[in-house]
C-alpha positions in Angstrom: -8.9 -20.4 4.1 -10.3 -20.9 7.6 -8.0 -20.0 10.5 -8.7 -19.8 14.2 -6.9 -16.8 15.9 -7.2 -15.0 19.2 -7.6 -11.3 18.6 -7.9 -9.0 21.6 -11.5 -7.6 21.8 -10.5 -4.0 22.0 -8.2 -4.2 19.0 -10.9 -5.9 16.9 -13.5 -3.4 18.0 -11.2 -0.5 17.0 -10.6 -2.1 13.6 -14.3 -2.5 13.1 -14.9 1.1 14.1 -12.2 2.5 11.8 -13.1 0.3 8.8 -16.9 0.5 9.4 -16.9 -3.2 9.1 -20.2 -4.9 10.0 -18.6 -8.3 10.8 -15.4 -9.5 12.4 -14.4 -11.2 9.2 -14.8 -8.0 7.2 -12.7 -6.1 9.7 -9.9 -8.7 9.6 -9.9 -8.8 5.8 -9.8 -4.9 5.7 -6.9 -4.8 8.1 -4.9 -7.5 6.2 -5.6 -5.7 2.9 -4.5 -2.4 4.3 -1.3 -3.9 5.8 -0.5 -5.4 2.4 -1.2 -2.1 0.6 1.2 -0.3 3.0 3.9 -2.9 2.4 3.6 -2.4 -1.4 3.7 1.4 -1.0 6.8 1.2 1.2 8.5 -1.0 -1.3 7.7 1.4 -4.1 8.9 4.4 -2.0 12.2 2.6 -1.4 13.0 3.2 -5.1 12.6 7.0 -4.9 15.7 8.7 -6.0 17.3 5.5 -7.2 15.9 5.2 -10.7 17.4 7.2 -13.7 15.3 8.1 -16.6 12.0 8.7 -14.8 10.3 11.9 -15.9 9.3 14.4 -13.3 5.8 15.9 -13.4 7.2 19.1 -14.6 9.0 17.4 -17.5 5.9 15.4 -18.4 3.7 18.5 -18.4 6.2 20.4 -20.6 6.2 17.4 -23.0 2.4 17.4 -23.2 2.3 21.1 -23.8 4.8 20.8 -26.7 2.4 18.5 -28.7 
């Protein structure tokens, strides 16, 4: 999808430096992807401590050793 946006030069340069992107497009795609990844992680983390029946690593390890 083509979109025209005005991104401050300094911010875009920083994104290009941090992502090692060679093009502006590549930098924007990397930034959007990272933002989406962080949102998914945040949503998953919101469930911590709220789900019953999830095995801990210790329980899983013990179960594997019993085989």
